[in-house]
N, C-alpha and C positions, 0 to 999 in steps of 0.2 A: 499366466503371461500378462504383463502390464498392458492394459488397453491403451494407455497414453502413448506407449511406444508404437503400437500398431497404428494408432491414429496418425502419428507423425509419418510413419513409413508410407501409409496409404496416400496421405496428402502429397508427399514427394513423388510417388508413382504417378498420381493423377495430374499434378502440376508440371512434372518434368523439370522441376527447379526447386532448390532448397529455399531460396529467398521467398518465392511466391508461396510455397507451402507454409513457411513461418508466418507470413502475413495473414494467410487464411486461418491459421490456428491462433493468432495473436500471441505468438512466441518469438523469441529471437532466433536468427539463423543458427548461432552456435548451439542453442538448446535443441533444435531439431537435429542438427548434426550429431550431437551427443546421444540423442534417442536412437538414431540409426545405428551408431556404433555399439550401443548397449545391446540392441536387438541382434546385431550380427555376432557379437560376442556370445550372447546367450544361446544362439542357434548354431554357432560354430561354422558359419559360412558367409560369404559375401552375398548381399542381397541387392545391391545397387552398383551399377557402373557409374563412375563419377563424371566422366567427360566424353560424350555428353551424358547427362543423367538419364538412366534407363534401368529397368529391373533386369537382373540376371535371371537365368532359368529358375533358380531357387526362389528368387524374388517374385517371379510371375506366379509361382505356385502359392507362395505365402500371401500374395495380394488377394487371391480368391478366398483363402481362409480368413484373412483380415476383414474383408467385406462382410462375410457371414457372421463373424464374432461381433463386430461393431454394430451390425444391424440388430443382432440379438440383444446386445447391451442397450441400444437405443429403444428397442421395443419394451424391454424391462423398465427402463426409465419412464417411458410414456405411460405404461400401465400403472406404475407407482404414482405418477403425476395425476392420473385420473383419480386414484384413491385419495391423494392429498386434496384434490379439488373438492371431492365429496365431503371431506371432513372440515374444510376451511370455511370461515365465515364468508358470506357473499361479498365480493368486490372489496375485500380488505387489502389495502396497499401494504407493501413492505416499506417502512420508513427508515431511510438511511441518513444518519447524522454524520456530518463531516466537520471536524475541528481544523480550521485553517485550510491548508492544502492536503489534509489527510495523510495518506501514505504515498504521496507523489504520484508517479505514473500508474502505480498499482491500483489506486482508487478508481479512476475511470475504467481501467481494464476489468476490474472485478464487477463493477456495476453493469458494464456492457455484456460480460459473460453471463451474468445472472439474467439479464433481459433476453438474451438469445436462448438460454435454457428454459426460462419460464415466461414466455411472451404474454401469457394470459394474466399475469400478476402485475398490477400497477406498481411502479416504484416512485416514491416521493423522496426528494433530496432536501435535507434541512441543514442549514449552516449553523454550527454550534460555536458559541463564544467560549472564552477561556474558563468561565465559571461552570460550564455545563459538562465538565469532564466526567461526572458521574450522574448528575441529576437528570439529564435528559433520558437516560435509560431507566433509572429508578422510578421516575415519575411517569413512565410509559409514554413519553413524547416521541421516542424513536425506538426501533426494534434492534438495530445494529448501529455501531458508531465507530468511525475511524478517529482514534484519539492518540494522544501522547501525554505523559508517559503512562506506565501501568498504574492504575489507581490503587492497587493492593487493597481492594474492597471485597469482602466475602460475598457481597450481593452481585458482583460482576465477574464474568468469566472472560478471559482475554487470550488472544493469539498474537505472538510477535510476528510482524509483517516485514519491517525494514529496520536496519540498525545503521546509524549514520554518525559522522563526525559532527560535533557541535560548532556553532558559529556565533559571533556577535554581529550586530548591525549598527554601524555608526555613520554619522554624516561625513560627507567628503572632506569637510573642513577639519575633522578631528585628527590629531596626531596619530591616533591608532589606525587610521585609514592607510597609512604608509605600509602597514604590515599585511596588506591584503594578499600578497604572494607568499611570504615566508611564514605568516601566522603568528599568533600570540600564545602566551601561557596564562593560566588562571591568575597567577600572581601579578601579571601585567595589568589586570583590570582594575586593581586597587579600589578606589572609591568611585569608579565609573557609575554614574546614575543609570539604573535600569528601570524601565517602567514598572510600576506597581500594578497589582490586580486587586479587585475588591476583596475584603476580609473573608467573605464566604467562599472564595475560591478554594478548592480542595488542596490540602497541604502538599500532596504529592506533586501537583502542578507548580506550586510556589517554589518548592525545592528545586524542581527541574529548571524553572525560569532563572534562578539565581545560582545555578551550577552546584546545588547542594551545599552552598556556603553562605553564611550570614554576613560575610565581611563586605560585600559589594554595596555601593551606595544605592539608595532608593530614591527614585524620582518622586516628586509630589503628584506627577501626572498618572492617571489611571487609564489603562488600555484594555479593551475587551476583545479586539479582533486584530489580525495582522495588518489590516489597512490603517487602523488607528495607530498601531506601533510605527509603521513606516511614515505616516504623516508627521508624527512627533519626532522621528529620527531626522528627517530632512529639514525640519524647522528648528533643529538643535535643542529640543527639550530634553531628550533622554536617548539611551541606547536600547536595543532590543536583543533578544537571544533566540536561537532556534536551531534547526538542523540544516545540514549542508544543502539539501534539496530545496529549502526555502528560497535560496537565491535564484533557482530556475523559475520559480513561480511568481516571485515578487521583485523583478528587476526594475526598481524604481530609480529614475534619475536623481542623483544626489545621495543615494544610499549605497554604502560600501559594506560588503560581507567579508568578515575576517575569520579565518579558521582559528579555533581555540585548541591547540595541539594536545595539551595534556588533560583536557576535560574528558571524563569517561564518555565513550560513545553511547548514544541513547537511541531508543527504539520507538517506533510507532506500533500501534496495536489495533486489532479489530476487537471491539468489546460488545458483549451481549449480556442480557440478564442471566445469572447463573441458573435460575429455575425455569427458564423459558423453553417450553417443549414445542413451540411452533415449528412445523416441518419446513416452512419457507426460510426461517432463520437458520436452521441446520443446513439447508441447501446453499444459502448464500455464504455461510461460514466455510463450508467444505470447498466451494469454488474459490473463495478468496485465499484460503490457506494453500490450495494447490497452485494458484497463480503466484503466490508469494515465493514458493520454492523455485519457480522458474524466473520470475522478474526481480524478486527481492535482492539477490546478490548484485545485479546490475545497478539497481537504484542506490544501493548502499555504498557502492564503490566511489 
C-alpha cells in the first residue's frame, strides 16, 4: 500500500477538510483528492463522506491502521536517520545550488521538505550564475543543484523536474512586445540580439539560450545572472530568453515576456555528482523527485 495515499487520507480525516490537509502536506487540493480516490479504488469502498468531510465506517477502521503503518514507517526513517548521522561528517551542511529561479515553486518546496525531514542538517543555499551549470558540482562547491538544461555530462546525474514553454524577454518599446498575448515563432526572432554568456559557459547552456539555433543575433553585452539580463533588457541593450515561470519570478517594470510557440519545451533539472554516495544527497534527491511528481505538472502548465 502506498504510504503517500495513507498520509493524505489521514491528514483529511484529522483536518476534516481537503484544503487544510493539502496545505499541511504541501500538496495541491486536487492531488490530495486524487490520492483519496486512488485509495478508495484500491480498497473498493468509500472511505470519506464529502459534505461534510468525515470518515465512513470503513474509513474509521482504515484510519487506525494508517496511524500504525505511518508510525512504523516514521520509526524506520528515524532509525535510519540515526545510522546516517553516525556515518556523516560532523556538522557538514547540505549545499544547494540554484541557477536563476531554479525549478520555480518546486525549489523552495523541496528545500522546506528536506528541512522538515532532516532538521539536524544545516542547509546552505548558493546562487549559481550561468557559467556554473556543471562546474559548481564538479568542483565540489555544491552537493545538489537546480539547473537548466540537462548538461549531458557523464560526471553529472540529473532528474527532470519541470518542463515548460520557452519565452523571450524584450523591452516594452520593442515591436515584439505587441505579441505578448498571441506569442511568436522562432523565425520571428530573426537577428534579435540576445545576451551573450562568457566563452567558458557550457555548450548545452549556450544552445539553450539561443533556442538551439545559431541564427539569432548576439549582443556585445555579457550577462551572468537573470538580474543582469533584465537590467539590460529594460535599458534596451539586448533581449533575454528563458522558461515561462521566469515571468512569475522576475516581473520587472519595462520588461515584457513573450511566448515562443514553436520552440521545443525545455526542462529544469536537479543535478548531483554521478558518483556521490552521500546519504543526505540521496534523501534530498528522493524528496525532490517525489514533489516533482505532485507539483511539476502544475508548474509546467
